[in-house]
Steps between C-alpha positions, in 0.01 A plus 500: 500500500630846408512714814737782414701668224818322607351173368394633160821442303548140615136416435531647148810287437314188612200577281661640186866389518690569179228708337624849415364745754675828429666676208700815568734673254519184291590279796254229595450325833302190587296466816757256635784744434318784675428281803865393524617863496238598758630231737862611459429871547277430802776297663751780442263758649463290814880457513529881474289538813141523372260355755135402497292819497781734391420745221702495176469797263499416128595814307562390144386517140323215321718193452515129572708590806208703639268200478754262657567752778128542573439131560838450673414766758175317575677163503735637768195582711552874457256776403527637145517878458477563122555869431444725201824552309410865442555577868794724578776405748331725757168323450666159521658602828155590634351164394787296644483694826123470517477123450832421671645305206805289587621442142469682168533345155541755218553496126823646365349840418350530851826469690483866603174430680647193666808696606272746678388228742822302555515633853145376560517139375678179588600424140456638148519332161500624140398334174814650342816301436709734716396602848612827662638507853247379752306288250523153347383373162192296425732231361641462849149439625431254220827309518592541864473130570306542823338181633137432414268651758216305660136582441403818684187498716289769333121515520260629231391791718858614570643820350648437154558841346510869584421697185526877521243719332604787275462756777282763329464669839799505733713188540402171335316241709603135523203274423543165675385186319473147631622199304138393460386828343785513245455139388121524505492816289701329227282190519176699476642706211601187309157348559308809392715576195555135403879520516685171498783275383427553131552876526807695391488844662694808385551765768717805562318599817748578780547194722452692829148599392219274622357455147836361386526286813166337422623411150817350649297296748281368218816382323619312809165369624347396168793431269450789258805639319603859568689703243634778720640828370737717700303807400221579258593541136209475253711362217654230723157410639358446153804299395461265796129453445579378148822309578380327817143450375367672809140429599448808713651836588462715810549874521378840610315744268809698398674180386214421267503856368866463407436159345225648283744763375784255433581493127550121503152426634338431162779265390514299826334159518274517806294193412624304804338747741175390659444794735653815645466657843529861614509648849658774705277782373166541330518468123274685254252270326600642161861399562397153616304449180801610295724252683255216442472588133877505449586203723205285402430387858286613794656764726388445858520766769599415853551694821724451800715669760793440730274457804336187354815331364388533139163489329168576662280482192498399136263361237444123534629315193159335452289800600385831362752762393392859555718765342610769739452273800771342716275196531365339814653365819733201502349178641455500880548879503254789510486851356271784600461874451487708819462861604851656515389717792337207683695191386282257695194599295453312174348693209229388256591358160603756237585761764861626498702441816819339627578143393561260789618139495465218752633147511800274570728705273494820707815609678584435864551874544769763449831417665549704817209731415199408711309824440542486122389137511181594685428774246529256210392163639161534668400291802242328280779366278437733206812664354474855368667528157495874434342433158170662403255295300153354469360149471230374264227247575725208400776593744733647236696803615578809293786713633445874472832622640725510803332671795800729546518587129148644486494868401248730667426778253237760582321252727494221241690170525722447197672163448826510299450144375173599330674778307791272414263243352361766266844630402609143418235490228665787311682360194803731543566426868743230613484559876305735722485569871296749699611682813378798695582869472418768756237752399401818684133469408431124495759392755657250262446390141603207284819527296579256219855394412506350152751303293414528129576251226798586284400744227165592658386859447215513749495813718353581839184654359420186300554275802284725715221481242540120490453484877200732508310272263546209741514652849299745705656846496615483863687173431701628205867581564542876542869476417684286243874445470681296235795298633745247360438239770321440830642404840437134579563252780718191461191313380420761235210657688469874447587696816243778518666646809812569289323668207562843649873454429417532129333839537610741229786270397372459148232753413570506128150492353 
C-alpha cells in the first residue's frame, strides 16, 4: 500500500520497470533507473545529516535531477520545500529561515541564492559540475556510495511539502501539504482527465509549481511518459509533440498564445494529440476555439492552487465541456460560492462571490502562521481561494477574476479578466492584460497593456471602439498602452501587480 511520497519511485519501478518514464534534453530514463537514483541520493542525504522531519529546500530549474531530488527528499523522510526559481537570494533567505530548512539543493544558475543561505543550512548541493566553497555537487549525492537506508516510518497524514505562495501581499506563506493530499490530488486528476500509461505528456511548466507536480505524479503513479522541457519554447514544444508522438500537452494561456503564433504550427504533425489542458489563468473562449481548431483536439480548462496541492476542478473526460468554465469539483471534493464579506454564507447559483473548496486535498495550514491559516481555512473546512466566480445549476464554476484584482471605478465593479477576454478576440492582438490606474474622479479606472502582432497597424481609438461594441461603457479601459511584452511568473501567468512597471515605457501609438 502506498502511504507516502517516499514510496512512489520504488512502486513505479516495480510496476513499470524498464518502460521509459522521462525524457529531458534528449536523455531518457526508465522508471527503474529513476528509482535507483532516488535511493542513492536519499542515502547520501541521510549520510549528510538529514533526519526524519527535516526540511530540504529544492531551488532549481526543470531537469531530471529535480525529479530525482524531489522523491529522494521524501525517501529520506524529510519535508520537500520546492521553491520558485524566480525568487531572489534575499527571498530565498526568507523562505529558508521561515521553514528552517537544513539542506538546500540548487541548480547551477541558482548558486547565488544558495550561497545566501550557507550560514543557515547544514549542507548545500548544486546541479553544476563544479561546486563553489561551502557546497557539494549533485554527482556527489548520486555517487556517494552511502549505504541503503531502511524504510522510514511516515504516515499519510504527515507533512510532505511546504510550498510557498507568490506573496502578492507581504512575505510569501508556506502552504503545508500532507502526503495523502499530494498523492490523492494526482490520483483524482488522473481519474477525472483519464490520464494513464498510454499517455505521452509534453510540459514546460516549472517543476516547483503544483500543476507541474501533479503531472510528475501522474507519470510515476500511472506509468505515463513525461517529455520535460527546461523552459518553454514554442518551437521546441511543437517539435516534441511531433517527434515523440505526444498524446497530450499541458500549459497556461500565454503558452498557447505563443504556440498559435509560432510559424511552424501549420507544418507540424499534431495528429498524435488526443487532448490539451490549460490552467493557471482564465482563457478567453475565442482563444480556446482557435487552439482547438489549430490543434484538432479538445482544450480543457482546469483550476488549482498551491493550497490544495494541485487541481481543484476540471471538466470530466466523459462529461460536459462548458467553454469559459473551469469545470466542476474533483471527486470527493466540493466547491461553493460564498459572500466575500461573510465567508460562511453560501450564495445562490449564478451569483458572483468568492470560490471556496473543501475536501481531502486542502492544506494543513500555513507554516508558522496560525492567524493567516484561520483567515483562509474556515472552521467548517472550507478553504477561501481569493477567486471571484459563479456556479451554474450543474455545479460548473465560471471564474470572474481574482478578488484582489477587481477594480472599483465610480462605484462599479470592473473585472480585468472580462476586459482581457474581449481584447483577446481582436485579430491584431497577441497578448493583453488589464491593470488599474488612479483617477481623480472615479477613484481608479482600467488600463489595458497590449502586445500587437507584428505588422499590425491598429491604434488606440480602434481598440477602444472594438471594446465599446462588446462591453458596457464603465467596463471599457480608459487608458491603453502598447508594449513589447508583459511581465509573467515562472509558469507564464501574467502578473497584473507588475503591470505598473510598464507605464509610459512604450507609448508609441
